[in-house]
All heavy atoms as an XYZ file, in Angstrom:
665
protein
N      79.326    137.619     93.779
C      78.256    137.018     94.529
C      77.031    137.918     94.412
O      77.127    139.126     94.514
C      78.727    136.874     95.982
C      77.790    136.255     96.944
S      77.707    134.485     97.004
C      78.988    133.893     97.966
N      75.883    137.301     94.212
C      74.642    138.050     94.041
C      73.830    137.938     95.316
O      73.694    136.857     95.889
C      73.825    137.479     92.858
C      72.518    138.219     92.714
C      74.635    137.533     91.585
N      73.288    139.068     95.752
C      72.478    139.072     96.959
C      71.005    139.041     96.553
O      70.558    139.850     95.738
C      72.763    140.330     97.783
C      72.068    140.346     99.122
C      72.479    141.567     99.925
C      71.795    141.557    101.267
N      72.134    142.740    102.056
N      70.254    138.074     97.097
C      68.835    137.936     96.792
C      68.049    138.217     98.064
O      68.327    137.643     99.111
C      68.507    136.518     96.297
C      69.333    136.188     95.064
C      67.021    136.390     95.982
C      69.192    134.759     94.601
N      67.077    139.095     97.945
C      66.234    139.411     99.095
C      64.793    139.106     98.755
O      64.369    139.228     97.609
C      66.363    140.905     99.459
C      67.715    141.284    100.021
C      67.792    142.741    100.430
O      66.782    143.455    100.314
O      68.865    143.163    100.859
N      64.017    138.715     99.768
C      62.603    138.450     99.592
C      62.111    137.535    100.684
O      62.865    137.082    101.542
N      60.815    137.275    100.644
C      60.245    136.362    101.643
C      60.632    134.938    101.285
O      61.103    134.657    100.167
C      58.710    136.488    101.677
O      58.196    136.067    100.412
C      58.269    137.894    101.991
N      60.404    134.053    102.217
C      60.757    132.649    102.012
C      59.981    132.059    100.835
O      60.534    131.319    100.017
C      60.464    131.868    103.300
C      60.973    130.442    103.373
C      62.470    130.394    103.117
C      60.654    129.824    104.708
N      58.701    132.393    100.723
C      57.893    131.879     99.613
C      58.401    132.396     98.270
O      58.433    131.657     97.278
C      56.416    132.273     99.807
C      55.800    131.568    101.010
O      56.249    130.426    101.299
O      54.907    132.145    101.654
N      58.810    133.676     98.227
C      59.328    134.242     96.983
C      60.642    133.578     96.578
O      60.884    133.292     95.399
C      59.535    135.754     97.131
C      58.251    136.547     97.262
C      58.501    137.995     97.652
O      59.632    138.305     98.108
O      57.578    138.801     97.506
N      61.499    133.341     97.589
C      62.777    132.678     97.305
C      62.559    131.257     96.798
O      63.243    130.800     95.876
C      63.659    132.659     98.556
C      64.189    134.020     99.022
C      64.939    133.865    100.337
C      65.085    134.617     97.976
N      61.596    130.540     97.411
C      61.308    129.175     96.962
C      60.773    129.182     95.535
O      61.084    128.293     94.750
C      60.305    128.509     97.900
C      60.944    128.043     99.180
C      60.013    127.193     99.992
N      60.660    126.768    101.219
C      60.065    126.636    102.381
N      58.772    126.921    102.504
N      60.728    126.242    103.431
N      59.947    130.185     95.212
C      59.416    130.279     93.851
C      60.546    130.562     92.855
O      60.558    130.028     91.745
C      58.363    131.377     93.786
N      61.520    131.392     93.251
C      62.640    131.711     92.364
C      63.617    130.543     92.205
O      64.025    130.192     91.095
C      63.414    132.913     92.902
C      62.822    134.294     92.651
C      63.620    135.338     93.415
C      62.860    134.613     91.170
N      64.006    129.983     93.334
C      65.076    128.991     93.329
C      64.589    127.548     93.293
O      65.361    126.641     92.998
C      65.970    129.190     94.552
C      66.569    130.598     94.704
C      67.314    130.706     96.016
C      67.491    130.912     93.541
N      63.350    127.303     93.621
C      62.843    125.944     93.697
C      63.173    125.335     95.042
O      63.953    125.872     95.820
N      62.568    124.222     95.323
C      62.811    123.564     96.611
C      64.052    122.690     96.519
O      64.190    121.878     95.614
C      61.619    122.702     97.004
C      60.435    123.536     97.377
C      59.450    122.694     98.144
N      58.639    123.595     98.919
C      58.425    123.451    100.205
N      58.945    122.454    100.850
N      57.667    124.300    100.850
N      64.951    122.858     97.451
C      66.209    122.095     97.444
C      65.934    120.617     97.675
O      66.562    119.758     97.058
C      67.150    122.632     98.507
N      64.966    120.316     98.550
C      64.684    118.917     98.858
C      64.211    118.181     97.607
O      64.620    117.060     97.336
C      63.605    118.822     99.942
C      63.989    119.449    101.257
C      62.843    120.244    101.869
O      61.732    120.226    101.333
O      63.093    120.897    102.892
N      63.364    118.847     96.816
C      62.826    118.227     95.617
C      63.944    117.970     94.606
O      64.036    116.910     94.000
C      61.752    119.121     94.997
C      61.020    118.443     93.874
C      59.855    119.257     93.302
N      59.485    120.427     94.066
C      59.365    121.643     93.547
N      59.607    121.847     92.269
N      58.992    122.668     94.287
N      64.835    118.952     94.449
C      65.921    118.788     93.473
C      66.897    117.702     93.905
O      67.416    116.952     93.079
C      66.650    120.108     93.253
O      67.212    120.559     94.453
N      67.131    117.575     95.213
C      68.025    116.523     95.708
C      67.396    115.159     95.469
O      68.066    114.214     95.036
C      68.335    116.733     97.215
C      69.021    115.519     97.799
C      69.190    117.973     97.394
N      66.103    115.041     95.705
C      65.412    113.769     95.507
C      65.430    113.372     94.027
O      65.690    112.212     93.682
C      63.977    113.854     96.011
N      65.206    114.322     93.160
C      65.212    114.045     91.719
C      66.612    113.630     91.269
O      66.770    112.685     90.491
C      64.717    115.278     90.927
C      64.952    115.099     89.448
C      63.248    115.541     91.208
N      67.610    114.308     91.782
C      68.989    113.980     91.414
C      69.353    112.567     91.872
O      69.979    111.813     91.130
C      69.946    114.995     92.017
N      68.964    112.204     93.077
C      69.297    110.868     93.575
C      68.567    109.790     92.785
O      69.112    108.712     92.543
C      68.982    110.745     95.067
O      67.601    110.909     95.292
N      67.334    110.073     92.347
C      66.600    109.103     91.533
C      67.277    108.893     90.179
O      67.401    107.764     89.710
C      65.150    109.580     91.319
C      64.297    109.471     92.553
C      62.917    110.103     92.371
O      62.532    110.355     91.206
O      62.242    110.333     93.369
N      67.728    109.984     89.560
C      68.379    109.850     88.254
C      69.702    109.099     88.378
O      70.063    108.319     87.499
C      68.626    111.220     87.597
O      69.355    112.043     88.496
C      67.338    111.888     87.219
N      70.412    109.296     89.494
C      71.669    108.568     89.707
C      71.387    107.080     89.821
O      72.088    106.251     89.237
C      72.403    109.093     90.964
C      73.525    108.168     91.361
C      72.928    110.486     90.717
N      70.332    106.713     90.561
C      69.976    105.303     90.705
C      69.615    104.691     89.362
O      69.989    103.563     89.058
C      68.810    105.148     91.686
C      69.197    105.369     93.127
C      67.997    105.271     94.041
C      68.350    105.670     95.468
N      67.180    105.724     96.330
N      68.879    105.432     88.540
C      68.478    104.921     87.235
C      69.692    104.724     86.332
O      69.811    103.712     85.641
C      67.494    105.883     86.561
C      66.139    105.913     87.240
C      65.259    107.039     86.710
O      65.655    107.687     85.721
O      64.192    107.263     87.289
N      70.625    105.685     86.340
C      71.791    105.564     85.466
C      72.729    104.459     85.937
O      73.393    103.834     85.120
C      72.571    106.886     85.379
O      72.885    107.335     86.686
C      71.792    107.936     84.644
N      72.782    104.197     87.239
C      73.632    103.114     87.737
C      73.200    101.786     87.129
O      74.014    100.950     86.781
C      73.575    103.025     89.261
C      74.496    103.982     89.967
C      74.482    103.728     91.453
C      75.359    104.713     92.180
N      75.313    104.542     93.622
N      71.894    101.574     86.997
C      71.404    100.330     86.425
C      71.774    100.228     84.954
O      72.130     99.171     84.462
C      69.879    100.259     86.578
C      69.430    100.125     88.010
C      67.929    100.163     88.126
C      67.479    100.209     89.575
N      66.058    100.409     89.708
N      71.737    101.335     84.244
C      71.985    101.341     82.807
C      73.466    101.199     82.495
O      73.852    100.521     81.550
C      71.424    102.647     82.188
C      71.784    102.744     80.722
C      69.923    102.717     82.381
N      74.344    101.797     83.299
C      75.763    101.911     82.989
C      76.551    100.653     83.343
O      77.715    100.566     83.043
C      76.348    103.147     83.722
C      77.843    103.294     83.517
C      75.648    104.400     83.262
N      75.931     99.638     83.906
C      76.635     98.446     84.362
C      77.455     97.829     83.234
O      76.938     97.534     82.161
C      75.627     97.433     84.883
C      76.255     96.267     85.585
C      75.201     95.369     86.186
C      75.828     94.258     86.968
N      74.823     93.350     87.507
N      78.772     97.645     83.473
C      79.666     97.107     82.445
C      79.503     95.594     82.351
O      79.295     94.911     83.358
C      81.124     97.421     82.781
C      81.545     98.802     82.435
C      83.049     98.931     82.509
C      83.498    100.270     82.015
N      84.940    100.384     82.011
N      79.662     95.089     81.133
C      79.605     93.649     80.940
C      80.993     93.067     81.172
O      81.989     93.635     80.728
C      79.136     93.300     79.514
O      80.003     93.934     78.592
C      77.718     93.764     79.285
N      81.046     91.943     81.865
C      82.329     91.300     82.112
C      82.749     90.554     80.859
O      81.926     89.982     80.158
C      82.203     90.320     83.276
C      82.004     90.992     84.605
C      82.864     90.332     85.639
C      82.801     91.130     86.917
N      83.741     90.657     87.881
N      84.057     90.570     80.570
C      84.570     89.840     79.420
C      85.793     89.037     79.837
O      86.425     89.330     80.848
C      84.918     90.790     78.281
C      85.968     91.796     78.635
C      86.327     92.668     77.442
N      87.303     93.653     77.825
C      88.590     93.409     78.025
N      89.061     92.188     77.908
N      89.418     94.363     78.371
N      86.102     88.043     79.045
C      87.248     87.186     79.327
C      88.542     87.958     79.085
O      88.663     88.678     78.098
C      87.190     85.974     78.416
C      88.231     84.927     78.715
C      88.066     83.737     77.800
C      89.160     82.722     78.043
N      89.059     81.587     77.132
N      89.516     87.812     80.005
C      90.810     88.464     79.842
C      91.604     87.770     78.738
O      91.489     86.564     78.536
C      91.609     88.398     81.147
C      91.064     89.167     82.341
C      91.936     88.906     83.563
C      91.003     90.643     82.054
N      92.418     88.553     78.042
C      93.278     87.980     76.994
C      94.394     87.165     77.664
O      94.628     87.272     78.871
C      93.880     89.082     76.134
O      94.816     89.832     76.884
N      95.074     86.369     76.863
C      96.166     85.547     77.416
C      97.247     86.425     78.039
O      97.790     86.094     79.093
C      96.774     84.668     76.316
C      95.887     83.523     75.911
C      96.575     82.602     74.928
O      97.721     82.184     75.182
O      95.958     82.311     73.890
N      97.576     87.542     77.384
C      98.599     88.450     77.904
C      98.162     89.046     79.242
O      98.948     89.133     80.195
C      98.910     89.563     76.904
C      99.740     90.672     77.470
C      99.341     91.946     77.717
C     101.113     90.613     77.888
N     100.380     92.692     78.249
C     101.482     91.883     78.369
C     102.072     89.601     77.907
C     102.753     92.174     78.850
C     103.335     89.891     78.390
C     103.666     91.162     78.857
N      96.899     89.457     79.344
C      96.403     90.042     80.592
C      96.447     89.020     81.716
O      96.796     89.356     82.850
C      94.975     90.564     80.400
C      94.912     91.810     79.560
C      93.498     92.171     79.180
O      92.656     91.307     78.941
N      93.224     93.465     79.118
N      96.113     87.767     81.415
C      96.189     86.716     82.439
C      97.646     86.449     82.824
O      97.948     86.194     83.996
C      95.521     85.437     81.938
C      94.005     85.515     82.078
C      93.336     84.234     81.671
N      93.132     84.279     80.231
C      93.308     83.265     79.393
N      93.698     82.105     79.841
N      93.095     83.404     78.116
N      98.558     86.511     81.857
C      99.989     86.303     82.121
C     100.516     87.387     83.057
O     101.236     87.103     84.018
C     100.754     86.314     80.794
C     102.234     86.078     80.929
C     102.751     84.790     81.013
C     103.129     87.145     80.956
C     104.112     84.569     81.127
C     104.491     86.939     81.069
C     104.974     85.655     81.167
O     106.313     85.436     81.281
N     100.171     88.648     82.776
C     100.653     89.776     83.585
C     100.036     89.741     84.976
O     100.675     90.096     85.969
C     100.345     91.117     82.876
C     100.624     92.297     83.789
C     101.161     91.237     81.606
N      98.800     89.282     85.081
C      98.093     89.239     86.368
C      98.751     88.243     87.328
O      98.742     88.451     88.541
C      96.637     88.848     86.106
C      95.721     88.957     87.280
C      94.298     88.628     86.856
C      93.357     88.754     88.015
N      91.982     88.414     87.627
N      99.340     87.190     86.782
C      99.958     86.151     87.598
C     101.288     86.656     88.169
O     102.214     86.978     87.433
C     100.176     84.895     86.745
C     100.665     83.725     87.556
O     101.006     83.861     88.721
N     100.706     82.566     86.937
N     101.385     86.727     89.477
C     102.577     87.258     90.144
C     103.826     86.436     89.903
O     104.941     86.961     89.972
N     103.675     85.144     89.618
C     104.842     84.286     89.393
C     105.568     84.677     88.105
O     106.759     84.379     87.947
C     104.410     82.830     89.319
N     104.877     85.347     87.187
C     105.482     85.731     85.914
C     106.143     87.099     85.957
O     106.730     87.522     84.965
C     104.418     85.734     84.807
C     103.822     84.367     84.596
O     104.511     83.359     84.692
N     102.530     84.313     84.333
N     106.055     87.805     87.065
C     106.589     89.166     87.141
C     108.117     89.169     87.060
O     108.789     88.439     87.779
C     106.145     89.849     88.436
C     104.708     90.242     88.423
N     104.126     90.913     89.456
C     103.722     90.078     87.505
C     102.856     91.143     89.179
N     102.585     90.622     87.995
N     108.634     89.999     86.153
C     110.078     90.228     86.033
C     110.278     91.706     86.347
O     109.687     92.556     85.697
C     110.588     89.903     84.613
C     110.300     88.437     84.273
C     112.072     90.216     84.499
C     110.588     88.075     82.833
N     111.096     91.997     87.354
C     111.270     93.382     87.792
C     112.694     93.864     87.546
O     113.628     93.061     87.503
C     110.924     93.504     89.276
C     109.477     93.165     89.553
C     109.084     93.445     90.978
C     107.615     93.127     91.154
N     107.131     93.432     92.476
N     112.821     95.183     87.375
C     114.144     95.788     87.283
C     114.830     95.646     88.636
O     114.215     95.865     89.680
C     114.035     97.274     86.923
C     113.585     97.530     85.508
C     112.278     97.888     85.236
C     114.482     97.434     84.449
C     111.865     98.138     83.944
C     114.084     97.682     83.147
C     112.762     98.031     82.892
N     116.114     95.278     88.636
C     116.830     95.044     89.895
C     117.649     96.241     90.344
O     117.969     96.369     91.514
C     117.731     93.820     89.750
C     116.919     92.555     89.541
C     117.796     91.345     89.441
C     116.933     90.113     89.228
N     117.705     88.915     88.997
N     118.012     97.132     89.411
C     118.805     98.310     89.775
C     118.451     99.456     88.842
O     117.721     99.278     87.877
C     120.297     97.983     89.705
C     120.809     97.637     88.323
C     122.277     97.297     88.334
N     122.596     95.894     88.520
C     122.466     94.966     87.575
N     121.999     95.275     86.412
N     122.819     93.724     87.812
N     118.968    100.615     89.172
C     118.734    101.785     88.330
C     117.490    102.554     88.749
O     116.853    102.228     89.751
N     117.128    103.560     87.986
C     115.997    104.415     88.365
C     114.644    103.704     88.310
O     113.695    104.139     88.949
C     116.039    105.560     87.350
C     116.809    105.026     86.191
C     117.769    104.005     86.756
N     114.581    102.604     87.556
C     113.310    101.861     87.446
C     113.237    100.682     88.415
O     112.361     99.825     88.277
C     113.134    101.354     86.019
C     112.949    102.453     84.996
C     112.725    101.857     83.626
C     112.528    102.925     82.583
N     112.339    102.354     81.246
N     114.151    100.621     89.385
C     114.230     99.500     90.310
C     112.879     99.232     90.964
O     112.228    100.143     91.479
C     115.265     99.788     91.395
C     115.449     98.653     92.366
C     116.504     98.953     93.401
C     116.627     97.801     94.369
N     117.634     98.039     95.371
N     112.444     97.981     90.919
C     111.191     97.581     91.545
C     110.006     97.577     90.584
O     108.991     96.942     90.856
N     110.115     98.279     89.468
C     109.011     98.307     88.490
C     109.051     97.054     87.618
O     110.083     96.406     87.482
C     109.127     99.531     87.584
C     108.898    100.827     88.290
C     108.858    101.923     87.252
N     108.981    103.240     87.849
C     109.148    104.345     87.157
N     109.237    104.308     85.841
N     109.226    105.506     87.754
N     107.921     96.735     86.993
C     107.867     95.589     86.097
C     108.645     95.877     84.816
O     108.529     96.954     84.244
C     106.423     95.266     85.719
C     105.537     94.683     86.814
C     104.137     94.450     86.273
C     106.114     93.399     87.341
N     109.416     94.896     84.388
C     110.131     94.992     83.113
C     109.237     94.338     82.057
O     109.317     93.135     81.789
C     111.481     94.275     83.224
C     112.348     94.480     81.994
O     111.849     95.040     81.002
O     113.517     94.068     82.036
N     108.354     95.145     81.480
C     107.363     94.614     80.550
C     107.992     94.086     79.267
O     107.465     93.151     78.663
C     106.305     95.676     80.241
C     105.414     96.044     81.429
C     104.507     97.211     81.069
C     104.583     94.863     81.868
N     109.115     94.657     78.851
C     109.793     94.167     77.643
C     110.282     92.739     77.867
O     110.074     91.861     77.016
C     110.942     95.088     77.281
N     110.916     92.494     79.004
C     111.407     91.153     79.310
C     110.243     90.180     79.502
O     110.306     89.019     79.079
C     112.284     91.190     80.557
N     109.172     90.665     80.125
C     107.992     89.820     80.317
C     107.379     89.451     78.970
O     106.940     88.318     78.764
C     106.962     90.522     81.199
C     107.326     90.554     82.666
S     106.145     91.445     83.677
C     104.715     90.423     83.567
N     107.365     90.401     78.046
C     106.807     90.154     76.728
C     107.613     89.080     75.988
O     107.047     88.179     75.365
C     106.788     91.448     75.921
O     106.390     91.210     74.603
N     108.935     89.191     76.080
C     109.803     88.199     75.433
C     109.559     86.812     76.021
O     109.450     85.822     75.287
C     111.272     88.584     75.598
C     111.680     89.776     74.761
C     113.101     90.205     75.084
C     113.386     91.578     74.484
N     114.587     92.188     75.028
N     109.474     86.724     77.353
C     109.243     85.439     78.012
C     107.869     84.876     77.631
O     107.720     83.667     77.399
C     109.347     85.611     79.526
N     106.885     85.745     77.535
C     105.527     85.332     77.172
C     105.512     84.768     75.752
O     104.937     83.712     75.491
C     104.584     86.531     77.294
C     103.189     86.277     76.797
C     102.324     85.472     77.505
C     102.725     86.872     75.636
C     101.031     85.251     77.063
C     101.438     86.663     75.183
C     100.590     85.838     75.900
N     106.187     85.473     74.830
C     106.214     85.030     73.444
C     106.994     83.722     73.294
O     106.615     82.831     72.527
C     106.813     86.112     72.543
C     105.896     87.317     72.393
C     106.584     88.438     71.641
C     105.699     89.677     71.603
N     106.392     90.820     71.013
N     108.110     83.594     74.036
C     108.905     82.357     73.993
C     108.112     81.178     74.536
O     108.214     80.069     74.041
C     110.187     82.533     74.813
C     111.367     82.895     73.975
C     112.659     82.820     74.771
N     113.217     84.159     74.889
C     113.354     84.834     76.019
N     113.010     84.291     77.156
N     113.837     86.043     76.024
N     107.346     81.444     75.577
C     106.558     80.370     76.204
C     105.439     79.865     75.321
O     105.038     78.708     75.422
N     104.946     80.692     74.432
C     103.831     80.283     73.558
C     104.306     79.660     72.261
O     103.526     79.077     71.517
C     102.986     81.519     73.217
C     102.291     82.102     74.428
C     101.421     83.257     74.059
N     100.637     82.926     72.869
C      99.897     83.777     72.195
N      99.831     85.013     72.579
N      99.220     83.409     71.126
N     105.630     79.769     71.976
C     106.192     79.247     70.722
C     106.044     77.730     70.677
O     106.271     77.043     71.673
C     107.676     79.621     70.643
C     108.111     80.029     69.285
C     109.552     80.501     69.330
C     109.817     81.405     68.155
N     111.161     81.934     68.129
N     105.647     77.225     69.514
C     105.474     75.763     69.401
C     106.367     75.183     68.344
O     106.763     75.740     67.406
C     104.014     75.448     69.069
C     103.106     75.776     70.225
C     101.664     75.473     69.897
C     100.788     75.872     71.069
N      99.397     75.714     70.803
C-alpha cells in the first residue's frame, strides 16, 4: 500500500476527480449497452423440441436420476421427423 500525502488540491491534481471519472464511466456503459444489443433469431427445430416440457425424457434411477436423457430425446426427435 502506498501512502500519499498533500493538500486536497494536490491530491485532486494527482488522482483526478472521482465524481468526473464515475460520470464518464456511467456514460460509456450506457453507450455500449445500446451497441451490444443482441439480435433475436428463430430457434432451431431441436431447440424448440427441447424447450417443450411435454417432450422431456428423464432418467428414472441411478446417479443421473431427474436429469434429461438427451440421447433418448434425440432418438425420439429423429423418429418423429422421419417421413
